N, C-alpha and C positions, 0 to 999 in steps of 0.2 A: 487392657486398653492402653494404647500409647498416649502420652501427652502430645499435643499437637501445636505446631506453629505454622501459620500461613503467611507466605511472603512472596512478593513479586520482584523480578529483576527488571529494572527500567533504565533506559539510556537512549542516547542518540544512536543513529544507525552506525554500524561498524565499530562500536566501542567495546565489543567483546562479550555481549550477554550470553549468547548461545554457547560460545567456547568456554566460558566460565562454568556454565551448567554442566557441560561435558566433564570437566575436571571434578566438580562437586559430586556428580553421580559415580565417577570412577573411584574417588577416594573414600566415599561412604560405604563401599562394598556393595553397591547396587548391581554391578556387573561382576561376573566371575573373573578370576585372574587370567583364565585362558579364553575368555569370550571375545570374539571378534566384533568390535563395535565401530560403526562408521563415524567419521568426524562430523560434528554438529548434528548429533543424533536427534535433537528436537526438531530440526528442519526436515520433516518427513515428506512434505509436499514436493513434487517434482520441480515446480517452478521455484520454490525456495532454494533447492539445491543448485539449480542452474544459475540463478541470479545471485546466490550468496546472501540472501536477505531473509528475514522472518516476516511472513505475511499474516499468519494466524497465531493468535495467542494459544498457548498449550500448557497443560498442567502436568507436573511430574511430582514425585515424592522421593524422599530418602530418609534413612534412619541414622541418627547420630546420638550416641549415648542414651539410647532408649527413648529418644524423642523423635516423633515423626514430623518432618519438615515438608509441608506442601509448597512446592516452588512453581511459580508461573513465569514462563518465558513470554515476553511481550515484543511486538514489532517496534522497530526504531524509526521507520519512515512515517512522516506526517500523514501520508495518504491512508495509512492503516491505523490512525489514531483512535478510531472508534473501538478497536480491539482493546487498547490501553484503558480507555475510559470505563469500559464495562468491567474489565478484569480487576481493577483496583478496588471495586466494591466487595471483592471476595477475600481480601487479605487484610492483615493487621499491621503490616509494615512493608517497607520496600528497600531493596538494595539499589541505590543510585550509583550507576557505573559511569565513570568519566575517564576519557583518554588523558594520560599524563602529559601528552604533548599538545593535543588540540584544545583541551579544556571544555567548558560548557558550550554547547552549540544549540541551534534553534529547538531541536526536538528535546534536548535536555531541559530547556525552559518549559516546554509544553508538558512533558510528563511530570516534572516536578511540581508545576502549578496544579495539575490535577490531583497529585498525591497530597500536597499541603492543604488543598481545599477541603478534602474529606477528613483531615485531621491526622494523617499518617505521619510518623516520625521516622524519616529514612535513615539508613546507614550508608554513609558515603564511602565508596571504594574507588580510589584512584588507580585505574588499571593501566596495563602496558607500561609499568614503571621501569621496565628494562629497556625502553627505547632510548636510542642515543640522543634524541632531541627532547627528552622529557624535561619538564619544568614544574615539578610537583608543587613547589611552594607558591608560585604564581597561580597555578590552577586552583589550589586550595583557597587562595584569597578570592579568586573569581567565583568559586562555588559559594563562599560565604556571602559575597556581594549579591549573588543571584537569590539566595535565600532571603536576604533583607529586602531586595527589590520586589519579591513576591509576597512580602508581608508575613513571613513565617513567625510563629509565636516563639516565646522565649524557650519553651521546651523543644520545639522543632529546630531552633538555632543551635541548641546544644547537641549537635549530631556527632556520633562517633565516626572516626576516620580510620580506614585501613589502606595499605598500599599493596598492590597485587600484580601478578602476571598470570592471567587466566590461561594463556597458552602453555606456560610452564608449570601451572598448578601449584602456586604458593601465594600466601598472603601474610603480611606482618603488621603489627601495630605501629612499630617504628622501623625506619629504614636500616637501623643498626642491628635489628634482631636477626636471628638465623632464619634463612629462607628455606623451609623444609616442605610444608604442605599448606592446606587450607584450614587447618585446625583453628587458627585465630578467627577466621570468618565464621565457621560453624559455632564457635563458642560465643562470639558476639551476637549472633542471631538468637541463641538460646537466652542470653542475658537481656537483650534489648527488645525482642519481639514478645508481646504479651501472649499468655496462654489462650488458645482458641476456645477451649471447652469451659463453659461457665455452668456450674451446677444449678444455679437459680434459673438460668434460661433453659436448661435441659428439662425442667419440670413443666415448662409451658407447652401449649399446643404447638404442633409442627408448623413451621413456615420457612420458606426459601425463595429468594429472588433468582429468577433465571437470568444468567448472564451470557451464555453462549448456546447456540443450537447447531446441530449437525445432523446429517442423515446417514444411517448405517443400513447396508443392504439386508442385514439379518434382524436387527432390532428395530428398524424404522427410525422415528424421530428420537434423537438423544438430546436431553437438556442437561446442561451443567450449571452448577451454582454452589453456593455455600449455605449450609443450614443455619438459619438465623436463630431458631429456637426449636426445642422439642426433639423427638426421636422420629425416625422413619424406618419402617420395615417393609420387606417385600410383600406384595399383594395388598398393601394398605390403599384405601381410597383417599384421593386428594382432589381438591378443586383448584382450578387456575383462574386467577382474577387479574384483569388488566389494570392499567394505571388509573382508569376512570372508575374503578370499583365494580365493574361488570364481570359476572362469572362467565368465563369463556367456555369452560368444559369441566366435567367431573369424570374422573377415570381411575383405574387401578394401576398401581405401580407394578410393572411386569418384571423389572430387573433394576437392581441398584449396583453401581460400579464405583469402586474407590480406586485411587491412583497409587500404584506401587512401582517405583522406578518409571520406566517408559511404558508400562503395561497398565491395563485397567482390569481389576480383579472383582468378580461378583461377590457380594456380601448380602447378609440378610437383615442386619440392623446397623444403623448409623446414628450418631448423636450430634448435638449442637457443635458448630465450629468446623465440622468436617466438610471438605470440598468433594462433591460427588457428581456422578452422571447418572441419570435415570432414563428408563425407557418405559413406554406404555401409553403415553398421552399423544393425541393426534393433532390438537389445535393449539396448545399452549406454545408460546414463543418467547423471545427475548423481552425482558422488562416485565413479564407477568410474574405474579406472586403465587406460589403453590402453598396451600394450607389445608388444614383439616376441614372437611365439609361440615356444614351446619353453623349456625350462629352468624355473627356479623362478618362480612368479607374482610379479610386482612389484606392490606396493601402496603408493601414495603416500597417507599419512594425510590425512584430511579432518576438520577440527575439528567436533565436535558443535554443532548449531545450538540456539539458544534454542527451547524447546518452544512449540507453539501454545497460546494461552491463551483463545481464544474459539471456540465451535462453534455451528453451526446444523444443523438437520435438514431435508433436502430430500426431497420426494416428488413423484410425478406430480400434475399439476393434476387434481383430481376435481370441480371446481365445475360447475354446469349450463352455464356458458359455455366449458367446456374445448374446445380444438381449433378454435376459430373464428378465431384469429389466428396461432397458431404452426404450424410444420411439423414440429417435433420434440417430441413430446408423451408418448411412452412412457417408462416408468421405465427400461427397459434402455438406451435411447439416452442418457438423462440420466446414468446410472451410467458408461457408457463414456466420455462426455465428461469427467466428473469424474476418472476414473482417468487419463486422458491428461494432465489438468492437474496431477495430483499427481506424475506422472513427471517433469515439467519443473520444477515449482515445489516445491522441497523444504521450503518454509515452510508447506505445506498438507498435511494428512493426510485420507484418505478411508476411512471404516469403514462396513461394512454393518450395519444393525440386526439384532436377533435374528429379527424376523418377516419380514425380507427385503422389506418394502414401503417402506422409506425408507433414506436414507443420511446419515451424520453427517459433516459437513465441518468440520474444525478449522483455524484460521488465527491470524494475529497480532493481528487487530483488525477493527473494523467496516468500515473503509475497504477493507481487502484483500478481505474477503468480499463487500462491496458491489460492488467492481470486477469480481470473478469472476462474480457473478450478472448484472451489467449486460452484460458481454461475452457471456454465454450467451444472454441474451434478444435481443441484437442478431443472434445467429446463428440465431434462430428457435425457441428453446426456450420451453416453458411449464412452470412449476414451482409448487409450493406450499412455502413456507418458514416455519420456526418462528422464534420469538424467539431472538436470540443468548444463549448461556449460557457462563459461564466454565468452563474445564476444571479440575476439582478433582483433587487428589492425596491419597494416603494415606501418612502417614509410617510407614515400616516399623518404626521403633523404638518410637515413642510411640503408634502407631495413631491419631494425631490426623488430622483432615481439614485439608488445606492448600489455600489458594487463591492465585492470582497477585495480586501487588501492583504498583502503579505509583508512580513518582516523578512528581508532578504539579507543573508550573510554570504559574503564572497571572500575566499582566500585565494590570492593570485600572486604570481611573481611581480616584483615591482615594475618591470617593463610593460606589463599588460594592464596596470591599474587604470591608466588614462583611457584605454580602449573600453574597458568594462564600464567605467563611469559614463562614457559617451553612449554606449549601447543601451544601458538601463535608463539613462536620461531621455533618450528617444522614445522609450516605452513608458514615460510618465512617472518613473520612480525618482524619489528624492533621497539624496545621501544624507544620513544622520550621523555617521561616525566613520573615521578612517584612522587606522593606527598601525604601526609596524607589528609584524607577527613572525617571530623567528628570524632567521637570517635570509635577507633578500626577498621577503614576502610581505604582503600587506593584507590586512583584514578590513573590509569595507562593509558597512551596514546601510541598507536602504529600506525605505517604506514605499511600496508601489502596488499598483492594481494587479490582481491575479491574472487578468487576461494578458498582461504584458509578459508573463512567464510562459504562456502557451507557445510551445515551439522554440523557446529561447535557449534551452539547455544545449541543443546541438550546435547552435551558432556560438554559444559561449565556449564550448570545448574547442571548436575550430579556431576561434580568435585567440585563445590562451594556449594553443598547441597541446591541448590535452592535460595541462598542468593545473588548471583552475579547479577549485572546489566550490560548488554552489549549494546552499541550503536555504530553505525558506519555511516559514510557519504562518498559518492564518492568524491575523491580528484584529479582524473586525471589518465592519462595513462603513464605507465613507462615500460622499457624493461622487457621482460619475465625473471622470477627469477629461473626457473627450476622446476622440479617435486618434490613432497614430498609424504610421505606415506599416503595412503587413509585408507579405512576400513581394519582392520586387520583380521577379521573373515570371513570364508566362510559361505555358506547358506545350509539349508536343502531343497532338491528339491523333490517334489512328483513324484513317478514313475507311477501313474495310476490315472484314473478319477473315482470319486464317492463321497461318504459321509465319512468323517473322523470318525473313531470309537475310543472310549475311550481306549480300550485295545492297539490298535496300537500306539496311542499318548503316552500312559504311558510308553511303551517300548522305545520311542524315547526321552523321557525327559533327560536321561543321555547324549544324543548326543548334547544338546544345548537348547537354549531358543525358545519356540514355539510361532508362531504368530497366530495360529488358535486354535479352541476348537472343542470338539466332536460335530458332527452334521453339521459342515461346509462343503460346497461343495468344492472339490479340483479337480485338473486335472493334467495331465502329464506336467511337466515343471513349475508348480506353486511353488513359494517359500513359505514354511510353517514354517520356523524357521531359527535361526542363529546357525551355527555350532560352537562348542567349539574350532575348529582348523582352520587354514588358508584356507584349501581346501574346495571345495563344495562337498556335499555328497547327493546321491540320496537315498531316503528312501520311505517306504510304510506306509502311515498313514491309509490305509484301512484294514490292517491286523487284522482279528478278531480271537478270541480265539476258538480253535478247541474243539468242544464238544465231550465228551465220556460218557460212563455210569459209570465211576469211580468217586467217590467223596471222598474228604479228608477234614478233619477239617482245617479251615483257608484258604483253596485254593480259595474259592469263595467270599472272602471279597470284598466289594464295592471298585472300583478303584477311587482314589482321585488324580485329576490332579492339577498341579500348575496353577495359573491364567496365561493366555497367555499375551504376550506383544502386546498391541493394539496400532497402530500408527495413528496419524492424517495425513491428506493429505500432509502437509509440511514436516513432519517427514519421510514419505514414500519416497517422492521425493528426499530428501537429503541422504537417507539411501542406495538406490540402486547404483549399479555400471554401467559402460557404456554398459555392455552386458545384462542389466536387464531393466525391464519396470514396471510402475505402471499401473494397470488396474483400471480404475475409472468408476463406474456405480452409478446410483442414490441412491443405498442402500449399496454398498460395495466398499471397497478399498482393492485390492489384489496386491501382489507382484509376479512377474513372470520373467522367463528368456525370452529374446527377441526371441531366437530360442527354441521352446518347445521340439522338439525331441532330445534325448540325443546323438544319432549318428550324427545328423546334427550339434549339438553343437561341438562335437569333431572335425568334419571336418572343421568347421569354425575356431576353435582355431588353427588347424594345418596350415590353409591358412594364418592366421595372422602372424605366426612364419616364 
């Protein structure tokens, strides 16, 4: 039996967590010397590879000097913070990774706060130390200040520091040391992280808190967690108890899987401290406690998560083109899929509407909701989706309406700082700090309402010529700050159903920016472009040139259309207004009015007045 260390890699997005784990797995002998391994091997999900981000927390393990090190790779985006909160309960320490040039950023603060809160003593690794703009001493001071600001204990403040280049596969205790491999990091983990197996706990009855849940087509529901006490063997009977102390189910463990490298290996017996995945239970889910049946129900407390702050309304696709591309189009199938997602992803909540014809899905942010919808459309779903809205609260004492607020960090070139301050000021954000950052750049900090950031990122990138960096993290609920200006331009709405023709689109180009091209299917009420003026305009993209027997030189030249403005799913969701919808199918993303008939739209508008 190996000695075990359990550790998580935590950091802000793009600070190199998954790349560092690649190097750790390679140097520990997990892969054969001739084995072909893809880059960022832990990002196994298709969307993770396409977007270059980690969405789901994943476990792996490696052997170093006869010690088994269970390593958990966690997401860096704030939208997937629910994964970080759950996973930290399984480990005894964490490697806090920080970019040597960027320093601590919003998600660094978030993940460190969660780690310190549960008593972990992190190992600080200043990564990307080989960058030309690295400033390791300033970054180290900023890290220490962050620990102090988060009220770290004296033991937590005495954190070990290493300098590393995850991409090049080396770490050192001092920058003057020889840069060979990651041995200093492995050795520091063995020294700093406490042993996971405790003999006294191993003699107690079995108990384990479920931290993640997934579905396997062969094994069914697979639950992952760390054994808090006792031993577990295959075919053993266990009971699942929820946080209220109620027994959810009693069942038999069909299979126990432990992590070896990037694979899960079946085993018959596991002890206290081991991170395992089990199959055989049908109802147990995240935050439930598994324990030996009989006697008093054991409940391992699970910390409450930060609440969802953004919601969308999803309904069945009812456009004239519904059912042509998807295989899962009924509302019942959509609801079943969302409920399954909510069981495993505790950062998402699903609520049926009063009229039972749509469902409200609440999550952490635009990216998380966008990833969920993108995953569903790739599975063959067709849906109609509303504009994201923030989740408001009512203060029980003052009866005031509260809304979620974000701490916003912006890094921009000096020439754009005034523009960014004005844009966020118009969205009710207040500047709290402004300081130079590197050469010719400024870092600005704001506190502002979450709804001000819906759809802001695209405008931000446009105004900063793509050079700005925007990060934000949830910081609490505050009183409602009032309304502010939304989208300034109206939209171009199709008057008929059919195939858009080049002649009709060419005549519409002076009216605004088009979202479609010749040959695209359109229907009445579908949004095909953005109007140059504030009002909506109904137009005919099907209008063809009337043919006659008269010809004139130059009249029949080929029509050349400007390229249309194509939107990603997240861009479409944040572009639409409250009376508009995004139609999502496996092949197409369309914008439309919620009410397709123009006369019905006029009546609905009059009723609102």
